[in-house]
C-alpha positions as CSV (number, residue, x, y, z in Angstrom):
1,M,24.9,160.1,327.2
2,R,27.0,160.8,330.2
3,N,25.4,162.3,333.1
4,R,25.7,163.0,336.9
5,L,22.3,162.2,338.2
6,R,23.7,159.2,340.6
7,V,25.8,161.9,342.1
8,L,23.1,164.7,342.5
9,R,20.5,162.1,343.5
10,A,22.7,160.9,346.3
11,E,23.7,164.3,347.2
12,R,20.1,165.3,348.0
13,G,19.5,162.0,350.0
14,W,16.7,160.8,347.2
15,T,16.0,157.2,346.4
16,Q,15.7,156.1,342.8
17,E,12.1,155.5,343.8
18,E,11.5,159.4,345.1
19,L,13.5,160.7,342.0
20,G,11.2,158.6,339.9
21,K,8.0,160.2,341.7
22,R,9.3,163.5,341.3
23,L,9.6,163.0,337.5
24,G,6.7,161.1,336.8
25,V,8.8,158.0,335.9
26,S,9.3,154.4,337.4
27,R,12.4,153.6,339.4
28,Q,13.6,151.2,336.7
29,A,13.6,154.2,334.4
30,V,15.7,156.1,336.7
31,N,17.9,153.0,337.1
32,A,18.4,153.0,333.2
33,L,19.2,156.6,333.2
34,E,21.8,156.5,335.7
35,T,23.6,153.6,334.3
36,E,23.3,155.3,331.0
37,K,21.5,152.3,329.4
38,H,18.8,154.7,328.0
39,D,19.1,158.6,327.2
40,P,16.1,160.6,328.2
41,S,14.0,162.4,326.1
42,L,14.3,166.2,325.7
43,D,11.3,166.8,327.7
44,L,12.6,164.5,330.5
45,A,16.0,165.8,330.5
46,Y,14.5,169.3,331.2
47,R,12.1,167.8,333.8
48,I,15.3,166.4,335.7
49,A,17.1,169.5,335.2
50,A,14.3,171.3,337.1
51,A,14.0,168.8,339.6
52,F,17.7,169.6,340.6
53,E,17.3,173.3,340.0
54,L,20.0,173.3,337.4
55,K,20.4,173.7,333.8
56,V,20.4,170.8,331.6
57,E,24.2,171.3,330.6
58,E,24.9,170.8,334.5
59,V,23.3,167.5,334.5
60,F,24.1,165.9,331.0
61,E,27.3,165.9,329.1
62,N,27.4,167.1,325.5
63,P,28.8,164.3,323.3
64,H,29.4,166.2,320.7
65,L,31.7,168.6,322.4
């Protein structure tokens, strides 16, 4: 699933490690999401959006549209 994680994280000056701590996941998990090797669970997608104070749709692209 396409996402804006890397851009959003960079805009805030957060490292992958910092974002991972905010989300309760590892730095490697953040990297896998950013490189689109793995899709987040629905719960994690909502936690990511909340961390950036955005709607899920503003972080992730719907592949079905």
